[in-house]
C-alpha positions in Angstrom: -55.3 10.2 -45.8 -58.4 8.3 -44.7 -57.3 5.3 -46.6 -53.9 5.4 -44.7 -55.4 5.6 -41.0 -57.8 2.4 -42.1 -54.6 0.6 -43.1 -52.8 1.3 -40.0 -55.8 0.2 -38.0 -55.8 -3.1 -40.0 -52.5 -3.9 -39.2 -52.6 -2.9 -35.4 -55.7 -5.3 -35.2 -53.9 -8.0 -37.1 -50.9 -7.7 -34.6 -53.4 -8.1 -31.6 -54.5 -11.2 -33.1 -51.2 -12.8 -33.8 -49.3 -12.0 -30.5 -51.1 -14.5 -28.2 -50.3 -17.0 -30.6 -46.6 -17.0 -29.2 -46.0 -18.0 -25.6 -45.0 -15.3 -23.4 -42.0 -16.4 -21.2 -42.9 -17.3 -17.5 -39.9 -15.8 -16.0 -41.5 -16.5 -12.4 -41.9 -20.2 -13.0 -38.4 -20.6 -14.3 -37.0 -18.5 -11.6 -38.8 -20.5 -8.9 -37.6 -23.8 -10.4 -33.9 -22.6 -10.1 -34.4 -21.5 -6.6 -36.0 -24.9 -5.8 -32.9 -26.6 -7.4 -30.7 -24.8 -5.0 -32.9 -25.7 -2.0 -32.7 -29.5 -3.0 -28.9 -29.1 -3.2 -28.6 -27.3 0.1 -30.5 -30.2 1.6 -27.7 -32.6 0.7 -24.8 -30.6 2.2 -23.7 -29.9 5.7 -24.1 -26.3 6.9 -22.8 -24.6 10.1 -25.6 -23.6 12.4 -25.0 -19.9 12.1 -24.7 -20.2 8.3 -25.9 -17.2 6.0 -27.5 -19.9 4.0 -30.3 -19.8 6.4 -31.6 -17.0 4.2 -32.4 -19.8 1.5 -35.8 -20.9 2.6 -38.5 -23.1 0.8 -40.8 -20.9 -1.5 -44.4 -21.4 -2.0 -45.8 -21.3 -5.6 -47.4 -18.0 -5.2 -44.1 -16.6 -3.7 -42.6 -13.8 -5.5 -39.8 -15.0 -7.8 -37.6 -12.0 -6.6 -37.2 -13.4 -3.1 -34.1 -15.5 -4.0 -32.6 -12.6 -6.0 -33.2 -9.9 -3.3 -32.8 -12.0 0.0 -30.8 -15.2 -0.4 -27.2 -15.2 0.5 -24.6 -15.3 -2.2 -27.3 -15.3 -5.1 -27.3 -12.5 -7.9 -29.8 -12.4 -10.6 -30.0 -11.1 -14.2 -32.5 -8.6 -15.5 -34.9 -11.4 -16.3 -34.8 -12.7 -12.9 -32.7 -15.8 -13.5 -29.7 -16.8 -11.3 -26.6 -15.6 -12.7 -24.0 -15.5 -9.8 -23.6 -17.8 -6.8 -20.9 -16.8 -4.5 -20.6 -19.1 -1.4 -16.9 -18.8 -0.7 -15.7 -19.1 3.0 -19.1 -20.5 4.1 -17.9 -23.6 6.0 -20.0 -25.9 3.6 -19.3 -29.6 3.6 -20.7 -31.7 0.9 -20.4 -32.8 -2.9 -21.9 -31.5 -6.2 -23.8 -34.8 -6.8 -27.0 -33.1 -6.3 -26.1 -29.8 -7.7 -28.7 -29.0 -10.8 -26.3 -27.9 -13.7 -29.2 -28.5 -16.2 -31.5 -25.9 -14.3 -28.9 -23.4 -13.5 -27.5 -22.9 -17.0 -27.6 -19.2 -16.8 -24.8 -19.2 -14.2 -21.8 -16.9 -15.3 -20.3 -16.9 -11.9 -19.7 -19.8 -9.6 -17.5 -19.6 -6.6 -17.3 -22.4 -4.1 -13.9 -21.5 -2.8 -12.5 -22.0 0.7 -15.0 -24.8 1.8 -14.8 -28.4 2.3 -16.6 -29.7 -1.0 -15.3 -33.2 -1.8 -15.8 -36.0 -4.4 -15.6 -35.5 -8.1 -16.5 -32.7 -10.5 -19.3 -34.0 -12.4 -18.9 -33.9 -16.2 -22.4 -32.2 -16.2 -20.6 -28.9 -15.5 -20.3 -28.7 -19.3 -24.0 -27.6 -19.2 -22.9 -24.2 -17.6 -22.0 -22.8 -21.0 -22.3 -19.1 -19.9 -19.7 -19.6 -17.2 -17.1 -16.8 -17.3 -15.8 -17.3 -13.6 -15.3 -20.6 -11.9 -13.5 -21.0 -8.5 -13.5 -24.4 -6.7 -10.1 -23.5 -4.9 -9.2 -24.5 -1.4 -11.6 -27.4 -1.0 -11.1 -31.3 -1.1 -12.4 -32.3 -4.5 -10.7 -35.3 -6.1 -11.1 -37.5 -9.1 -10.0 -36.1 -12.6 -10.6 -32.8 -14.5 -13.5 -33.8 -16.5 -12.5 -33.2 -20.3 -16.0 -31.7 -21.0 -14.8 -28.6 -19.2 -13.1 -27.8 -22.6 -16.7 -26.8 -23.8 -16.8 -23.8 -21.3 -15.7 -21.3 -24.3 -16.7 -18.2 -22.2 -14.5 -19.1 -19.4 -12.0 -16.3 -18.4 -11.1 -17.0 -14.7 -10.7 -20.5 -13.4 -9.3 -21.4 -10.0 -9.1 -25.2 -8.9 -5.9 -24.9 -6.8 -5.6 -26.5 -3.5 -7.5 -29.6 -3.8 -6.9 -33.4 -4.3 -7.4 -33.6 -8.1 -5.5 -36.3 -9.8 -5.0 -37.6 -13.2 -3.7 -35.5 -16.3 -4.6 -32.1 -17.7 -7.1 -32.8 -20.4 -6.0 -31.8 -23.9 -9.5 -30.2 -24.5 -8.6 -27.4 -22.3 -6.7 -25.9 -25.1 -10.2 -25.0 -26.5 -10.7 -22.5 -23.8 -9.2 -19.5 -25.7 -11.0 -16.8 -23.5 -9.0 -18.0 -20.4 -7.0 -15.1 -18.7 -6.2 -17.1 -15.4 -5.8 -20.7 -14.9 -4.8 -21.9 -11.5 -4.3 -25.7 -10.9 -1.4 -25.5 -8.3 -1.4 -27.7 -5.2 -3.1 -30.9 -6.6 -1.9 -34.2 -7.3 -1.9 -33.9 -11.2 0.4 -36.1 -13.2 1.3 -36.7 -16.9 2.6 -34.2 -19.4 1.7 -30.4 -19.8 -0.4 -30.4 -22.9 1.0 -28.7 -25.9 -2.5 -27.5 -26.4 -2.1 -24.9 -23.7 -0.1 -23.0 -26.0 -3.6 -22.2 -27.7 -4.5 -20.1 -24.7 -3.4 -16.8 -26.2 -5.4 -14.5 -23.7 -3.6 -16.3 -20.7 -2.0 -13.9 -18.2 -1.5 -16.4 -15.3 -0.8 -20.0 -15.4 -0.1 -21.8 -12.3 0.8 -25.6 -12.3 3.2 -25.8 -9.3 3.0 -28.4 -6.4 1.8 -31.3 -8.6 3.5 -34.5 -9.9 3.6 -33.2 -13.6 6.4 -35.0 -15.6 7.9 -34.7 -19.1 9.4 -31.7 -20.6 8.2 -27.9 -20.6 6.4 -27.6 -24.0 8.0 -25.1 -26.3 4.3 -24.4 -27.3 3.9 -22.2 -24.1 6.2 -19.7 -25.8 3.0 -18.8 -27.7 1.3 -17.4 -24.8 2.4 -13.7 -25.5 0.3 -12.1 -22.9 1.5 -14.5 -20.1 2.8 -12.6 -17.2 3.0 -15.2 -14.5 4.2 -19.0 -15.1 4.4 -21.2 -12.1 5.5 -24.7 -13.1 7.6 -25.4 -9.8 7.8 -28.2 -7.4 6.8 -31.1 -10.1 8.8 -33.8 -11.9 9.6 -32.0 -15.1 12.6 -32.8 -17.0 14.6 -31.9 -20.0 16.0 -28.6 -20.8 14.4 -25.1 -20.4 13.0 -24.3 -24.0 14.9 -21.6 -25.6 11.5 -20.3 -27.0 10.6 -18.9 -23.3 12.8 -16.0 -24.2 9.9 -14.9 -26.5 7.6 -14.3 -23.4 8.3 -10.6 -23.3 5.4 -10.0 -20.9 6.6 -12.4 -18.1 6.9 -11.0 -14.6 7.4 -14.1 -12.7 9.0 -17.3 -14.0 8.9 -20.2 -11.5 10.4 -23.6 -12.7 12.3 -24.5 -9.6 12.4 -27.8 -7.7 12.1 -30.0 -10.7 14.5 -32.1 -12.6 15.5 -29.8 -15.6 18.8 -30.4 -17.1 21.1 -28.7 -19.6 22.3 -24.9 -19.6 20.3 -21.9 -18.8 19.3 -20.5 -22.3 20.8 -17.0 -22.8 17.5 -16.2 -24.4 16.0 -15.8 -20.7 18.0 -12.4 -20.8 15.1 -10.9 -23.3 12.8 -11.2 -20.5 13.2 -7.5 -19.4 10.0 -7.6 -17.4 10.9 -10.0 -15.1 10.6 -9.4 -11.3 11.2 -13.3 -10.1 13.4 -15.8 -12.0 13.4 -19.1 -10.0 15.3 -21.8 -11.2 16.6 -23.3 -8.0 16.8 -27.1 -7.0 17.2 -28.6 -10.5 20.1 -30.1 -12.3 21.1 -27.2 -14.5 24.6 -27.0 -15.7 27.0 -24.8 -17.7 27.8 -21.4 -17.3 25.4 -18.6 -16.0 24.5 -16.5 -19.2 25.9 -13.1 -18.9 22.8 -12.0 -20.6 21.0 -12.4 -17.4 22.5 -9.1 -16.4 19.7 -7.4 -18.7 17.1 -8.3 -16.2 17.1 -4.9 -14.5 13.6 -5.3 -13.2 14.7 -8.5 -11.3 13.9 -8.7 -7.6 14.4 -12.2 -6.7 16.8 -14.5 -8.5 17.0 -18.0 -7.4 19.4 -20.4 -9.0 20.7 -22.3 -5.9 21.1 -26.2 -5.8 22.2 -26.7 -9.2 25.4 -27.7 -11.0 26.1 -24.4 -12.4 30.0 -23.8 -13.2 32.2 -21.0 -14.0 32.2 -17.5 -12.7 29.5 -15.2 -11.2 28.9 -12.8 -14.2 30.0 -9.4 -13.7 26.9 -8.2 -15.4 25.1 -9.1 -12.4 26.2 -5.8 -11.0 23.5 -4.2 -13.2 20.7 -5.8 -11.4 20.4 -3.0 -8.9 16.6 -3.9 -8.1 17.7 -7.3 -6.6 16.6 -8.0 -3.3 17.6 -11.8 -3.2 20.6 -13.2 -5.2 20.8 -17.0 -4.5 23.5 -18.9 -6.1 23.9 -21.4 -3.1 25.3 -24.9 -3.6 26.5 -25.0 -7.1 30.0 -25.6 -8.7 30.9 -21.8 -9.3 34.3 -21.0 -9.3 36.7 -17.8 -9.8 36.5 -14.7 -7.3 33.3 -12.8 -6.2 32.9 -10.0 -8.7 33.4 -6.5 -7.3 30.4 -5.4 -9.3 28.1 -7.0 -6.7 28.9 -4.1 -4.6 26.4 -2.1 -6.8 23.3 -4.3 -5.6 22.2 -1.7 -3.0 18.8 -3.0 -2.8 20.0 -6.4 -1.9 18.7 -8.0 1.3 19.8 -11.7 1.0 23.1 -12.7 -0.8 23.7 -16.6 -0.7 26.9 -17.6 -2.2 27.6 -20.5 0.1 28.7 -24.1 -1.0 30.5 -23.3 -4.3 34.2 -23.2 -5.2 34.7 -19.3 -5.0 38.2 -18.2 -4.5 40.1 -15.1 -3.9 39.5 -12.5 -1.5 36.2 -11.1 -0.2 35.8 -7.9 -2.1 35.5 -4.8 0.2 33.0 -3.5 -2.3 30.3 -5.6 -0.5 30.3 -3.4 2.4 28.4 -1.0 0.3 25.5 -3.2 0.5 23.8 -1.1 3.2 20.5 -3.0 3.3 22.1 -6.7 3.3 20.7 -8.6 6.3 21.9 -12.1 5.2 25.4 -12.7 3.8 26.2 -16.3 3.3 29.8 -16.9 1.8 30.5 -20.1 3.8 32.0 -23.4 2.3 34.3 -21.9 -0.6 37.8 -21.5 -1.0 37.7 -17.8 0.0 41.2 -16.5 1.1 42.8 -13.4 2.7 41.6 -11.1 5.4 38.0 -10.2 6.3 37.7 -6.9 5.0 37.5 -4.2 7.8 34.8 -2.4 5.7 32.3 -5.2 6.4 31.9 -3.5 9.9 29.8 -0.7 8.1 27.0 -3.2 7.2 24.7 -2.1 10.0 21.7 -4.1 8.9 23.4 -7.5 8.8 21.7 -10.2 10.8 23.5 -13.2 9.6 27.2 -13.2 8.6 28.5 -16.8 7.5 31.8 -17.0 6.3 32.8 -20.3 7.8 34.7 -23.1 6.1 36.9 -21.0 3.7 40.8 -20.2 4.0 40.4 -16.7 5.5 43.6 -15.6 7.3 44.8 -12.7 9.6 42.8 -11.5 12.5 39.3 -10.7 13.2 38.6 -7.0 12.5 37.4 -5.2 15.4 34.8 -3.4 13.4 32.6 -6.4 13.4 31.8 -5.1 16.8 29.5 -2.4 15.0 27.3 -5.1 13.7 24.9 -4.8 16.8 22.1 -6.3 14.6 23.7 -9.6 14.2 22.0 -12.8 15.3 24.6 -15.2 13.6 28.3 -14.7 13.3 29.9 -17.8 11.7 33.7 -17.7 11.1 34.5 -21.2 12.0 37.0 -23.6 10.2 39.3 -20.9 8.6 42.8 -19.9 9.4 42.0 -16.8 11.5 44.8 -15.8 13.9 45.4 -13.2 16.6 43.2 -12.2 19.6 39.5 -12.2 19.6 38.4 -8.5 19.6 36.8 -7.5 23.0 34.4 -5.4 20.8 32.4 -8.4 19.8 31.0 -8.2 23.4 28.8 -5.5 21.8 26.8 -7.9 19.7 24.0 -8.3 22.2 21.5 -9.5 19.6 23.8 -12.5 18.7 22.2 -16.0 19.2 24.9 -18.2 17.4 28.7 -17.3 17.4 30.8 -19.8 15.7 34.7 -19.2 15.8 35.9 -22.8 16.2 38.6 -24.6 14.1 41.0 -21.7 13.7 44.3 -20.4 15.3 43.0 -17.7 17.5 45.2 -17.1 20.7 44.7 -15.0 23.8 42.0 -15.0 26.2 38.2 -15.2 25.9 37.1 -11.7 26.3 35.3 -10.9 29.5 33.0 -8.8 27.4 31.3 -12.1 26.1 29.5 -11.9 29.4 27.2 -9.1 27.8 25.9 -11.7 25.1 23.1 -12.7 27.1 21.0 -13.7 23.9 23.6 -16.4 23.0 22.4 -19.9 22.4 25.6 -21.4 21.0 29.3 -20.2 21.7 31.7 -22.3 20.0 35.3 -21.6 20.4 36.4 -25.1 19.8 39.9 -26.2 18.6 42.0 -23.0 18.6 45.0 -21.8 20.7 43.1 -19.8 23.4 44.9 -19.6 26.9 44.2 -18.1 30.2 41.3 -18.8 32.5 37.6 -19.3 31.4 36.2 -15.8 32.4 33.5 -15.9 35.2 31.5 -13.6 33.3 30.4 -16.5 30.9 28.1 -17.4 33.9 25.8 -14.7 32.5 25.0 -16.5 29.4 21.9 -18.0 30.9 20.6 -18.7 27.5 23.4 -20.7 26.3 22.8 -24.4 25.4 26.0 -25.1 23.6 29.2 -24.0 25.0 32.4 -25.4 23.1 35.6 -24.6 24.4 37.5 -27.9 23.9 40.8 -28.2 22.3 42.5 -24.9 23.5 45.1 -24.3 26.1 42.7 -22.8 28.7 44.2 -23.1 32.3 43.0 -22.0 35.7 40.0 -23.6 37.6 36.6 -24.0 36.1 34.6 -20.9 37.5 
């Protein structure tokens, strides 16, 4: 027992001798060095007079190293007193990263300089911040290229670089950032192809590359991003077809590839994306028929396919899209009648079918769209009468049926649409008298009924339409005097009554 105690004492004594041989970390010195590095950078940027960065004050060597951690705006330290987070968002700062000491601030895990006026290039020395998890340089004026060295930041999960003046191509090395969840590069001046290496970012949930000058095709490797929920590639110069493989991205909620130069047909595989809320394909050069499989996308809220070269019919399966708020098929080459099944879209607010070659009559089932505010059916080949039932659509603010072949008289029920701002019936074959009930539409700003075969008089009730800017009854067969009540229309800037048979004196 005594021998054991003696042995323990010898071990303890030996430990006391050994420990001083190893250097004890000087956290105080290191922390002060980091703080002074920030002060040197601060001295080289412009700061508003009332800035919270006034809390960054020079430190003496005998100062407590905890001062920056406890009293400096935007600075957070780790347990060892090293600067771990720097959040200077929306601080009115103006300057560059030229004097930022990446070497001394290698403990940073979060760096947020967003919504300031930083400019100039992003230095390649940023690779030294190897512990970075969060990097936000968005809404500044950074220029130059994305340093390929950023591919070394293997812990990075969130990266915002959007809304700057960054140019050049997306570095292939970014395919090594396999921890990334969010990558936002939209609203820059990036060019070149989308690297196929981005398909390695299996953790990615948000990819935003819109509003750049990217060209080439959409790489099919993006279909490997099995966790991707938001893909924004719109407003670029992308060409080629939409990859069939994108139909594998079952987690997608938003798919935006509009305003590019994409060609070919819409892949039926997109009908597999049953989690989609938004599908935006508008303003491309897509052709062929609309796949009936898109009717499977029952979670869709916004569907934009306008300004393409799509042909054939509107699939009746679209009647299944009962969550839709917006259905935009504007300016294509669609033909055949409007499906009666569109009357099932009880949530739709905006229905845009103008500038196509749709024929047949306007289905009365559309009157069931009780939430519809904008109905654009103009510039088609629609014929037959205007359904009386449209007068039930009390939420309508815009009703455009101009430039068709509609016949018979204007239903007096349209006088019930008291929320209307725009009523466009011009250039049809409408006949009969103008209903006096249209004088109830006191919210009307634009009323177009020119180039028809309307007869009879201009209703004196039109004097109630005191919000009107435009009253166009041009080229009809109207007769009788001009009503003196039109003098009430103090807001009118365009009054077109030419090419009729009006008589009497000018009131």
